[in-house]
C-alpha atoms as a printed R data frame, in Angstrom:
   type eleno elety resid chain resno       x       y       z
1  ATOM     1    CA   MET     A     1  67.263  90.608 100.440
2  ATOM     2    CA   ARG     A     2  68.032  92.070 103.847
3  ATOM     3    CA   ARG     A     3  71.556  92.552 105.187
4  ATOM     4    CA   ILE     A     4  72.118  90.533 108.368
5  ATOM     5    CA   THR     A     5  75.383  92.077 109.586
6  ATOM     6    CA   ASN     A     6  76.647  95.629 109.550
7  ATOM     7    CA   PRO     A     7  79.593  96.476 107.307
8  ATOM     8    CA   LYS     A     8  82.993  96.874 108.979
9  ATOM     9    CA   HIS     A     9  84.050 100.337 110.071
10 ATOM    10    CA   PRO     A    10  86.622 101.889 107.677
11 ATOM    11    CA   ASN     A    11  89.134 102.360 110.539
12 ATOM    12    CA   VAL     A    12  88.765  98.892 112.092
13 ATOM    13    CA   ASP     A    13  92.254  97.941 110.850
14 ATOM    14    CA   GLN     A    14  93.765 100.511 113.275
15 ATOM    15    CA   VAL     A    15  92.493  98.700 116.392
16 ATOM    16    CA   GLY     A    16  95.442  97.450 118.427
17 ATOM    17    CA   THR     A    17  97.941 100.023 117.184
18 ATOM    18    CA   VAL     A    18  99.944 102.248 119.511
19 ATOM    19    CA   VAL     A    19  99.678 105.998 118.869
20 ATOM    20    CA   GLN     A    20 100.974 109.209 120.419
21 ATOM    21    CA   HIS     A    21  98.156 111.434 121.693
22 ATOM    22    CA   GLN     A    22  98.655 114.535 123.838
23 ATOM    23    CA   GLY     A    23 102.290 113.616 124.431
24 ATOM    24    CA   GLU     A    24 101.598 110.125 125.815
25 ATOM    25    CA   THR     A    25 101.393 106.655 124.274
26 ATOM    26    CA   HIS     A    26  97.948 105.115 123.875
27 ATOM    27    CA   ARG     A    27  96.590 101.912 122.342
28 ATOM    28    CA   ILE     A    28  93.465 102.008 120.158
29 ATOM    29    CA   THR     A    29  91.128  99.387 121.619
30 ATOM    30    CA   ASP     A    30  87.793 100.111 119.906
31 ATOM    31    CA   VAL     A    31  86.283 102.120 117.070
32 ATOM    32    CA   GLY     A    32  82.724 103.198 116.529
33 ATOM    33    CA   GLY     A    33  80.975 106.072 114.869
34 ATOM    34    CA   GLY     A    34  83.507 108.862 114.632
35 ATOM    35    CA   GLN     A    35  85.513 107.955 117.739
36 ATOM    36    CA   PHE     A    36  88.350 105.736 118.881
37 ATOM    37    CA   THR     A    37  88.636 104.397 122.404
38 ATOM    38    CA   LEU     A    38  92.218 105.078 123.500
39 ATOM    39    CA   VAL     A    39  93.779 103.409 126.542
40 ATOM    40    CA   ARG     A    40  96.802 105.146 128.062
41 ATOM    41    CA   LEU     A    41  99.611 102.622 128.424
42 ATOM    42    CA   SER     A    42 101.074 104.142 131.600
43 ATOM    43    CA   ASP     A    43  97.999 103.656 133.807
44 ATOM    44    CA   GLY     A    44  95.186 102.068 131.748
45 ATOM    45    CA   TYR     A    45  92.949 105.149 131.653
46 ATOM    46    CA   ALA     A    46  90.484 104.916 128.747
47 ATOM    47    CA   GLN     A    47  89.003 107.848 126.856
48 ATOM    48    CA   ASN     A    48  87.006 108.390 123.693
49 ATOM    49    CA   VAL     A    49  88.714 110.609 121.130
50 ATOM    50    CA   ARG     A    50  87.543 111.718 117.706
51 ATOM    51    CA   ILE     A    51  89.206 109.816 114.854
52 ATOM    52    CA   ARG     A    52  90.114 113.105 113.192
53 ATOM    53    CA   ASP     A    53  92.100 114.187 116.282
54 ATOM    54    CA   VAL     A    54  94.208 110.995 116.149
55 ATOM    55    CA   ASN     A    55  94.701 110.603 112.397
56 ATOM    56    CA   ASP     A    56  95.107 114.236 111.294
57 ATOM    57    CA   PRO     A    57  98.837 115.107 111.429
58 ATOM    58    CA   THR     A    58  98.126 118.839 111.836
59 ATOM    59    CA   LYS     A    59  96.274 118.186 115.128
60 ATOM    60    CA   ARG     A    60  98.983 116.064 116.786
61 ATOM    61    CA   ALA     A    61 100.472 117.534 119.908
């Protein structure tokens, strides 16, 4: 039997959370592949960032 839908991404539960990235607050709005889409709360600028850069505590700035 063929699978109709794709399985959920392992980090999908983090969508909507507020994180500190590069000294500013961002909200995670999307996840796909190995990247999060982060939206800066101060001005709404969106950028794609690797999941490892957000979740790894040794990489936090």
